[in-house]
N, C-alpha and C positions, 0 to 999 in steps of 0.2 A: 504494500500500500504506500503510495507516495505521500511524503510529508514535506512541507515547505520550511526552509531555513533561510536566515539572513546571516551572512558572514562578513565581518569587517577585517580588512587586510591593511596593514601599515604599508603604504606604497614604497617608501625607500628601502625598507628591510625585507618586505615580502612576508612578514610574520602575521599570522592570523591573531588578531587581538580580541575578538569578541564574536560569539555566535548566539543568535536569538532564535527561539523556536522550540518545538515545531509549531507551525501555524496551519490552519485549514485551507488557506488560499494564498496566492501570490499577493493579492491586494492587502490582506491582513498583515503579511510580513513587511511589505513596503510601508504601510501605515505605522507599524511599530518602529521601523528605522527612522522615519520622520520624527516621531516622538523622542527618540533617543538623541538624534542630532539637534533637534530644536529649530529646524527650518525646513522648508520645502526643498526637495531635491528633484533634479531632472533625471528621469530613469530612461535608459536606453535598452531596448530589447535585443538580445543576442540571438544568433541563429540556433543556439542550443535550447532556446526557450527561457533562459535565465534573464534577469534584469540586472543592470549595473548602474551605479551612480557614484560619482566622485565628490568628496568633500575633503580636499587635500588637508592632511596627508593620509586620508583613509579612503579606500575603495570598498564600497558595499556591493555585495552580490546576493541576490535573492533567487533561489532556485528550488525546484522540486528534487527530492532525493527519494529513491526507492529503498525502503527499509526491509531488509531480508529477515524473515523469521526463522529461516533454516528449514522450513517445512514446505512441501509442494503447495502451490496455490490451490485454494479451495478446501484444504484439509482443516479439520477442526481439532485443536489440541485437547479438547475435553471429551471428544467422542471416542 
């Protein structure tokens, strides 16, 4: 099942400094980033479906991640 996360990367060092999520939608994740940053950001959609916005020295990436449960799809862990 996909979950949406927002990741902040320090541009000069490439170090991931913060991760927010999981969120239910890309919109909810972008809204959370705006609250953290304290100002409106201009989001650019990437060919991968992720959204990126820069507030130097931080690059924010909002993307869906597929979380693996280790079980085949459609199987019930309680059944």
